Structures are given as C-alpha cells and as structure tokens.
Backbone as JSON Lines, residues from 0, in Angstrom:
{"i":0,"aa":"M","n":[-6.82,-1.59,-19.76],"ca":[-5.81,-1.02,-18.3],"c":[-4.75,-1.44,-18.3]}
{"i":1,"aa":"S","n":[-3.82,-1.57,-17.9],"ca":[-2.87,-2.65,-17.11],"c":[-3.01,-2.43,-15.33]}
{"i":2,"aa":"L","n":[-2.67,-3.94,-15.3],"ca":[-3.36,-4.02,-13.67],"c":[-2.41,-3.36,-12.62]}
{"i":3,"aa":"R","n":[-1.29,-2.68,-13.13],"ca":[-0.84,-2.03,-12.37],"c":[-1.3,-0.77,-12.09]}
{"i":4,"aa":"R","n":[-1.55,0.01,-13.49],"ca":[-2.48,0.8,-13.02],"c":[-3.87,0.66,-12.52]}
{"i":5,"aa":"K","n":[-4.34,-0.38,-13.08],"ca":[-5.33,-0.28,-11.84],"c":[-5.47,-0.29,-10.34]}
{"i":6,"aa":"S","n":[-4.1,-1.2,-10.26],"ca":[-3.61,-1.41,-8.61],"c":[-3.64,0.19,-8.12]}
{"i":7,"aa":"R","n":[-2.92,0.91,-8.85],"ca":[-2.57,2.59,-8.42],"c":[-4.12,3.09,-8.33]}
{"i":8,"aa":"E","n":[-4.62,3.01,-9.05],"ca":[-6.46,3.97,-9.17],"c":[-7.11,2.97,-7.36]}
{"i":9,"aa":"F","n":[-7.02,1.66,-7.44],"ca":[-7.33,1.47,-5.89],"c":[-6.69,1.99,-5.35]}
{"i":10,"aa":"A","n":[-5.02,1.68,-5.21],"ca":[-4.76,2.32,-3.97],"c":[-5.09,3.95,-3.79]}
{"i":11,"aa":"L","n":[-5.23,4.52,-4.94],"ca":[-5.76,6.19,-4.45],"c":[-6.96,6.28,-3.57]}
{"i":12,"aa":"Q","n":[-8.0,5.19,-4.26],"ca":[-9.44,5.81,-3.72],"c":[-9.09,5.61,-2.25]}
{"i":13,"aa":"M","n":[-8.53,4.35,-1.81],"ca":[-8.55,3.86,-0.78],"c":[-7.71,5.11,0.03]}
{"i":14,"aa":"L","n":[-6.36,5.47,-0.34],"ca":[-5.57,6.65,0.33],"c":[-7.09,7.59,0.43]}
{"i":15,"aa":"F","n":[-7.4,8.29,-0.33],"ca":[-8.43,9.02,-0.59],"c":[-9.21,8.79,0.4]}
{"i":16,"aa":"Q","n":[-10.31,7.98,0.32],"ca":[-11.13,7.53,1.64],"c":[-10.34,7.66,3.45]}
{"i":17,"aa":"W","n":[-8.91,7.2,3.46],"ca":[-8.24,7.44,4.81],"c":[-8.31,8.86,4.84]}
{"i":18,"aa":"E","n":[-7.97,9.7,3.52],"ca":[-7.38,11.16,4.23],"c":[-9.05,11.95,4.56]}
{"i":19,"aa":"I","n":[-9.88,11.41,4.39],"ca":[-11.57,12.19,4.51],"c":[-11.5,11.87,5.8]}
{"i":20,"aa":"G","n":[-11.62,10.17,5.85],"ca":[-11.63,10.31,7.57],"c":[-10.89,9.3,8.46]}
{"i":21,"aa":"R","n":[-10.21,9.03,8.35],"ca":[-8.79,8.66,8.96],"c":[-9.19,7.58,9.9]}
{"i":22,"aa":"Q","n":[-9.88,6.63,9.03],"ca":[-10.18,5.45,9.56],"c":[-9.12,3.95,9.63]}
{"i":23,"aa":"P","n":[-9.06,3.18,10.52],"ca":[-7.96,2.11,10.22],"c":[-7.93,1.69,9.03]}
{"i":24,"aa":"L","n":[-6.48,1.34,8.51],"ca":[-6.33,0.56,7.18],"c":[-7.43,-0.47,7.04]}
{"i":25,"aa":"E","n":[-7.04,-1.63,8.04],"ca":[-7.79,-2.81,7.55],"c":[-9.31,-2.38,7.96]}
{"i":26,"aa":"L","n":[-9.86,-1.42,8.08],"ca":[-11.22,-1.29,7.77],"c":[-11.89,-0.69,6.58]}
{"i":27,"aa":"I","n":[-10.55,-0.22,6.05],"ca":[-10.66,0.6,4.74],"c":[-10.35,-0.55,3.61]}
{"i":28,"aa":"E","n":[-9.62,-1.56,3.62],"ca":[-9.39,-2.15,2.68],"c":[-10.34,-3.17,2.92]}
{"i":29,"aa":"A","n":[-10.96,-3.61,4.13],"ca":[-11.81,-4.53,4.21],"c":[-13.11,-3.95,3.35]}
{"i":30,"aa":"S","n":[-13.62,-2.61,3.88],"ca":[-14.55,-2.64,2.88],"c":[-14.71,-2.07,1.58]}
{"i":31,"aa":"F","n":[-12.98,-1.66,1.48],"ca":[-12.92,-1.46,-0.56],"c":[-12.94,-2.7,-1.05]}
{"i":32,"aa":"W","n":[-12.67,-3.93,-0.45],"ca":[-12.04,-5.0,-1.36],"c":[-13.52,-5.68,-1.46]}
{"i":33,"aa":"K","n":[-14.67,-5.34,-0.43],"ca":[-15.77,-6.09,-0.42],"c":[-16.65,-5.47,-1.17]}
{"i":34,"aa":"N","n":[-16.42,-4.43,-2.03],"ca":[-16.9,-3.96,-3.19],"c":[-16.64,-4.02,-4.24]}
{"i":35,"aa":"T","n":[-15.38,-4.4,-4.31],"ca":[-14.62,-4.32,-5.63],"c":[-13.98,-5.69,-6.08]}
{"i":36,"aa":"R","n":[-14.2,-5.97,-7.2],"ca":[-13.7,-7.15,-8.1],"c":[-12.22,-7.02,-8.55]}
{"i":37,"aa":"S","n":[-11.05,-7.8,-8.48],"ca":[-9.88,-7.71,-8.74],"c":[-9.18,-8.9,-8.83]}
{"i":38,"aa":"E","n":[-7.49,-8.79,-9.36],"ca":[-7.16,-10.11,-9.61],"c":[-6.14,-9.78,-8.33]}
{"i":39,"aa":"K","n":[-5.92,-10.71,-7.78],"ca":[-4.76,-11.35,-6.53],"c":[-3.85,-10.41,-6.43]}
{"i":40,"aa":"T","n":[-3.08,-10.45,-7.76],"ca":[-1.9,-9.48,-7.73],"c":[-2.13,-7.8,-8.12]}
{"i":41,"aa":"T","n":[-3.17,-7.35,-8.87],"ca":[-3.81,-5.95,-8.54],"c":[-4.22,-5.89,-6.91]}
{"i":42,"aa":"R","n":[-4.75,-6.76,-6.52],"ca":[-5.22,-6.3,-5.01],"c":[-3.62,-5.95,-3.57]}
{"i":43,"aa":"T","n":[-3.03,-7.04,-4.43],"ca":[-1.83,-7.33,-3.46],"c":[-0.52,-5.79,-3.41]}
{"i":44,"aa":"F","n":[-0.33,-5.54,-5.26],"ca":[0.13,-4.18,-5.44],"c":[-1.05,-3.04,-4.63]}
{"i":45,"aa":"A","n":[-1.76,-2.65,-4.94],"ca":[-2.46,-1.74,-4.49],"c":[-2.77,-1.75,-2.63]}
{"i":46,"aa":"N","n":[-2.52,-2.67,-2.1],"ca":[-2.47,-2.36,-0.97],"c":[-1.23,-2.42,-0.49]}
{"i":47,"aa":"Q","n":[-0.31,-2.95,-1.12],"ca":[0.94,-2.31,-0.57],"c":[1.28,-0.67,-0.74]}
{"i":48,"aa":"L","n":[0.69,-0.27,-2.1],"ca":[0.57,1.1,-2.4],"c":[0.66,2.01,-1.28]}
{"i":49,"aa":"F","n":[-0.79,1.61,-0.62],"ca":[-1.87,2.4,0.02],"c":[-1.23,2.15,1.71]}
{"i":50,"aa":"E","n":[-0.92,1.1,1.9],"ca":[-0.35,0.87,3.52],"c":[0.92,1.79,3.63]}
{"i":51,"aa":"G","n":[2.05,1.7,2.34],"ca":[2.96,2.38,2.48],"c":[3.23,3.92,2.29]}
{"i":52,"aa":"A","n":[2.38,4.27,1.59],"ca":[1.86,5.86,1.51],"c":[1.43,6.31,2.89]}
{"i":53,"aa":"V","n":[0.56,5.79,3.51],"ca":[0.06,5.94,4.6],"c":[0.77,5.8,6.0]}
{"i":54,"aa":"A","n":[1.58,5.16,6.18],"ca":[2.65,4.31,6.89],"c":[3.5,5.67,7.02]}
{"i":55,"aa":"Q","n":[3.75,6.41,5.85],"ca":[5.45,7.43,5.66],"c":[4.38,8.83,5.01]}
{"i":56,"aa":"A","n":[2.83,8.98,5.39],"ca":[2.29,10.28,4.92],"c":[3.15,11.3,5.62]}
{"i":57,"aa":"A","n":[3.48,11.06,6.89],"ca":[4.14,12.62,7.26],"c":[5.75,13.14,6.53]}
{"i":58,"aa":"A","n":[6.08,12.14,6.42],"ca":[7.66,12.22,5.72],"c":[7.37,12.74,4.45]}
{"i":59,"aa":"L","n":[6.33,12.38,3.67],"ca":[5.57,12.18,2.16],"c":[5.31,13.93,2.01]}
{"i":60,"aa":"D","n":[4.52,14.22,3.1],"ca":[3.63,15.18,2.94],"c":[4.96,16.68,3.56]}
{"i":61,"aa":"E","n":[6.05,16.64,4.08],"ca":[7.01,17.34,4.58],"c":[7.61,17.22,3.1]}
{"i":62,"aa":"L","n":[8.09,16.26,2.14],"ca":[8.19,16.57,0.74],"c":[7.63,17.56,-0.41]}
{"i":63,"aa":"V","n":[6.11,17.0,-0.31],"ca":[5.13,17.89,-0.88],"c":[5.23,19.25,-0.61]}
{"i":64,"aa":"S","n":[5.58,19.42,0.77],"ca":[5.42,20.74,1.7],"c":[6.41,21.9,0.71]}
{"i":65,"aa":"R","n":[8.05,21.1,0.87],"ca":[8.98,21.59,0.33],"c":[9.2,22.22,-1.3]}
{"i":66,"aa":"H","n":[8.42,21.32,-1.61],"ca":[8.61,21.61,-3.27],"c":[7.53,22.33,-3.7]}
{"i":67,"aa":"A","n":[6.13,22.63,-2.98],"ca":[5.05,23.38,-3.6],"c":[5.44,24.5,-3.17]}
{"i":68,"aa":"I","n":[5.85,25.02,-3.9],"ca":[6.64,26.54,-3.57],"c":[5.07,27.68,-3.37]}
{"i":69,"aa":"D","n":[4.91,28.34,-2.48],"ca":[3.91,29.31,-2.17],"c":[2.28,28.69,-2.89]}
{"i":70,"aa":"W","n":[2.41,27.22,-2.23],"ca":[1.59,26.42,-1.69],"c":[1.53,25.64,-0.34]}
{"i":71,"aa":"R","n":[0.6,25.97,0.37],"ca":[0.22,25.05,2.23],"c":[-0.46,23.92,1.62]}
{"i":72,"aa":"L","n":[0.32,22.87,2.2],"ca":[-0.16,21.33,1.84],"c":[-1.69,21.41,2.14]}
{"i":73,"aa":"E","n":[-2.57,21.98,3.33],"ca":[-3.72,21.81,3.69],"c":[-4.32,22.84,2.16]}
{"i":74,"aa":"R","n":[-4.25,23.31,1.81],"ca":[-4.61,24.47,0.44],"c":[-4.87,23.69,-0.76]}
{"i":75,"aa":"L","n":[-4.14,21.95,-0.61],"ca":[-4.17,21.54,-1.9],"c":[-5.21,20.45,-1.69]}
{"i":76,"aa":"A","n":[-6.18,20.47,-2.68],"ca":[-7.45,19.48,-2.76],"c":[-7.16,18.2,-2.17]}
{"i":77,"aa":"A","n":[-7.43,17.66,-1.38],"ca":[-7.54,16.13,-1.11],"c":[-7.08,15.34,-2.05]}
{"i":78,"aa":"I","n":[-7.61,15.46,-3.27],"ca":[-7.49,13.91,-3.86],"c":[-5.92,14.39,-4.57]}
{"i":79,"aa":"D","n":[-5.18,15.87,-4.67],"ca":[-4.12,15.77,-5.11],"c":[-3.55,15.55,-4.41]}
{"i":80,"aa":"R","n":[-3.65,16.05,-2.96],"ca":[-2.22,15.02,-1.96],"c":[-2.08,13.66,-1.93]}
{"i":81,"aa":"A","n":[-3.38,13.03,-2.05],"ca":[-3.12,11.35,-2.36],"c":[-2.61,11.04,-3.45]}
{"i":82,"aa":"I","n":[-2.5,11.81,-4.41],"ca":[-2.03,11.42,-5.33],"c":[-0.82,11.57,-5.73]}
{"i":83,"aa":"L","n":[-0.24,12.53,-4.8],"ca":[1.28,13.19,-4.6],"c":[1.87,12.66,-3.77]}
{"i":84,"aa":"R","n":[0.63,12.04,-2.4],"ca":[1.38,10.89,-1.73],"c":[1.57,9.53,-2.41]}
{"i":85,"aa":"L","n":[0.88,9.1,-3.03],"ca":[0.89,7.69,-3.88],"c":[1.87,7.78,-4.33]}
{"i":86,"aa":"A","n":[2.11,8.56,-5.32],"ca":[3.22,8.43,-6.55],"c":[4.89,8.94,-5.92]}
{"i":87,"aa":"I","n":[5.16,10.08,-4.83],"ca":[6.31,9.99,-4.3],"c":[6.52,8.53,-3.15]}
{"i":88,"aa":"Y","n":[5.6,8.07,-2.69],"ca":[5.71,7.15,-1.88],"c":[6.47,5.97,-2.7]}
{"i":89,"aa":"E","n":[5.84,5.94,-3.98],"ca":[5.99,5.01,-5.32],"c":[7.57,5.1,-6.04]}
{"i":90,"aa":"L","n":[7.78,6.43,-5.9],"ca":[9.34,7.06,-6.41],"c":[10.17,6.75,-5.41]}
{"i":91,"aa":"R","n":[9.72,6.49,-4.05],"ca":[10.82,6.67,-3.08],"c":[11.2,5.04,-3.16]}
{"i":92,"aa":"A","n":[10.1,4.56,-3.19],"ca":[10.13,2.65,-3.39],"c":[11.35,2.29,-4.15]}
{"i":93,"aa":"G","n":[11.61,3.05,-5.29],"ca":[12.31,2.91,-6.02],"c":[12.0,1.47,-6.82]}
{"i":94,"aa":"E","n":[11.03,0.74,-6.91],"ca":[10.91,-0.85,-7.93],"c":[10.39,-0.23,-9.16]}
{"i":95,"aa":"T","n":[9.5,0.8,-9.42],"ca":[9.15,1.1,-10.98],"c":[9.98,2.24,-11.27]}
{"i":96,"aa":"P","n":[10.28,2.5,-12.51],"ca":[10.87,3.6,-12.84],"c":[10.48,4.85,-12.98]}
{"i":97,"aa":"P","n":[10.75,6.45,-12.38],"ca":[10.69,7.43,-12.27],"c":[9.29,7.67,-13.37]}
{"i":98,"aa":"K","n":[9.98,8.04,-14.37],"ca":[9.13,8.33,-15.15],"c":[7.97,7.92,-15.71]}
{"i":99,"aa":"V","n":[7.77,6.49,-15.13],"ca":[6.33,5.55,-14.94],"c":[5.56,6.45,-13.95]}
{"i":100,"aa":"V","n":[6.22,6.11,-13.07],"ca":[5.82,6.88,-11.6],"c":[4.79,8.29,-11.67]}
{"i":101,"aa":"I","n":[5.78,8.84,-12.57],"ca":[5.48,10.29,-12.87],"c":[4.26,10.67,-13.71]}
{"i":102,"aa":"N","n":[4.69,9.82,-15.04],"ca":[2.91,9.77,-15.7],"c":[2.67,8.93,-15.17]}
{"i":103,"aa":"E","n":[1.75,7.98,-14.38],"ca":[0.93,7.62,-14.03],"c":[-0.07,8.38,-13.07]}
{"i":104,"aa":"A","n":[1.09,9.04,-12.5],"ca":[-0.26,10.23,-11.26],"c":[-0.16,11.05,-12.06]}
{"i":105,"aa":"V","n":[0.46,11.82,-13.23],"ca":[-0.6,12.84,-14.08],"c":[-1.45,12.02,-14.57]}
{"i":106,"aa":"E","n":[-1.65,10.6,-15.07],"ca":[-2.68,10.21,-15.57],"c":[-4.0,10.39,-14.38]}
{"i":107,"aa":"L","n":[-3.75,9.61,-13.08],"ca":[-4.42,10.01,-12.58],"c":[-5.24,11.35,-12.06]}
{"i":108,"aa":"A","n":[-4.8,12.22,-12.11],"ca":[-4.75,13.54,-11.83],"c":[-5.83,14.0,-13.19]}
{"i":109,"aa":"K","n":[-5.87,13.68,-14.01],"ca":[-6.59,14.25,-14.79],"c":[-7.53,13.56,-15.03]}
{"i":110,"aa":"K","n":[-7.71,11.31,-14.48],"ca":[-9.0,11.22,-14.55],"c":[-9.72,10.96,-13.49]}
{"i":111,"aa":"F","n":[-8.98,11.75,-12.33],"ca":[-9.76,12.13,-10.71],"c":[-9.89,13.6,-10.16]}
{"i":112,"aa":"S","n":[-9.15,14.1,-10.54],"ca":[-8.32,15.62,-10.29],"c":[-9.47,16.64,-11.28]}
{"i":113,"aa":"S","n":[-8.75,17.95,-11.32],"ca":[-9.19,19.23,-11.84],"c":[-8.14,19.24,-13.25]}
{"i":114,"aa":"A","n":[-8.54,20.11,-14.23],"ca":[-7.99,20.26,-14.99],"c":[-6.23,20.53,-14.81]}
{"i":115,"aa":"E","n":[-5.97,21.48,-13.81],"ca":[-5.05,22.03,-13.48],"c":[-3.84,21.4,-12.93]}
{"i":116,"aa":"A","n":[-5.06,20.1,-12.19],"ca":[-3.98,19.41,-11.01],"c":[-2.95,18.61,-11.97]}
{"i":117,"aa":"A","n":[-3.18,17.98,-13.22],"ca":[-1.94,17.33,-13.93],"c":[-1.0,18.02,-14.02]}
{"i":118,"aa":"P","n":[-0.65,19.05,-14.39],"ca":[0.93,19.8,-15.0],"c":[1.31,20.18,-13.37]}
{"i":119,"aa":"F","n":[0.49,20.93,-12.31],"ca":[0.73,20.89,-11.15],"c":[1.57,19.61,-10.57]}
{"i":120,"aa":"I","n":[0.98,18.15,-10.4],"ca":[1.68,17.47,-10.13],"c":[2.49,17.01,-10.7]}
{"i":121,"aa":"N","n":[2.78,16.66,-11.69],"ca":[4.0,16.5,-12.49],"c":[5.03,17.57,-12.38]}
{"i":122,"aa":"G","n":[5.13,18.64,-11.92],"ca":[5.83,19.85,-11.92],"c":[6.45,19.15,-10.23]}
{"i":123,"aa":"I","n":[5.68,18.86,-8.8],"ca":[6.02,18.89,-7.85],"c":[6.53,17.54,-8.09]}
{"i":124,"aa":"L","n":[6.64,16.31,-8.67],"ca":[6.78,15.18,-8.59],"c":[8.19,15.09,-9.43]}
{"i":125,"aa":"D","n":[8.44,15.74,-10.6],"ca":[9.5,16.43,-11.39],"c":[10.65,16.78,-10.35]}
{"i":126,"aa":"A","n":[10.42,17.83,-9.54],"ca":[10.56,18.58,-8.57],"c":[11.78,17.45,-7.46]}
{"i":127,"aa":"V","n":[10.9,16.26,-6.78],"ca":[10.72,15.81,-5.82],"c":[11.93,14.53,-6.34]}
{"i":128,"aa":"H","n":[11.9,14.34,-7.53],"ca":[12.63,13.17,-8.24],"c":[13.98,14.25,-8.77]}
{"i":129,"aa":"K","n":[14.47,15.09,-8.99],"ca":[15.42,15.85,-8.95],"c":[15.97,15.83,-7.9]}
{"i":130,"aa":"S","n":[15.33,16.26,-6.97],"ca":[16.33,16.65,-5.67],"c":[15.97,15.25,-5.1]}
{"i":131,"aa":"A","n":[16.53,14.36,-5.2],"ca":[16.36,12.59,-4.87],"c":[17.66,12.39,-5.41]}
{"i":132,"aa":"K","n":[17.78,12.83,-6.74],"ca":[19.41,12.5,-7.07],"c":[20.25,12.9,-6.74]}
{"i":133,"aa":"T","n":[20.08,13.95,-6.0],"ca":[21.44,15.09,-5.95],"c":[21.73,14.9,-4.55]}
C-alpha cells in the first residue's frame, strides 16, 4: 500500500472521529498518533488532509448537498460524508490528479463503507469535478 493511500486512510479515520465527537483537532491528532505508527511523511500528509477538510467542512458540505440529488446531507452515513469531504478537499487543493483522488475515495468507500457507497461516492465526486471545470 502506498504511503499516500495510508495517509488518506489515517486522515479519514481522524475525520470520522471529528464527525462523531467534534473534538478539537489537536486532541484528535494527538490521540490518533499516540496509537498509530507511521512514517513522518505519511503523518504530515494525513494531518494536512484532515485539517484542511475540517477547516473547509461547511463549503465541502455545500458542494456535496448541491450534487447529491434527492439526498440530504444528514441522511448520508457519517463515513460517506467523511470520504466525500476528504476527497473534495483534495480535489480542490489541485495537487493530485482528479482521477487519482476519485479512485482513492472509491477504494476508501469499498474498504470502510457499504457496498452501495462506492458507486454513489464516485458519482458525487465526478459531478463535483465536472462542475469545477466549467
């Protein structure tokens, strides 16, 4: 598994924890890294994704709501919201090719969510990406 994929998994786990408890970021990071071993670069990228997704959560949620037709944000599973926030944040950051970001999010959905989540997340992210290009 690549270090960047592992970073995304770690960031997703912290983002999910934040979603559930809304604790301060520093507390979540300190607790998470106390129990998790990783390379420094993996940790740095994971923290960057996590902190960025939390900082932009309201704007990211707005994008999800706009593209999740017939779905209210609060009806989505918490893990799916976290995956979408993480991926849309990374898409907007523009440092990683969009196809890679979308594929990584689909893989996260396959690993951490339900069987139906992967195509749903793929569709939302594709729509967000296409709307950003226009």
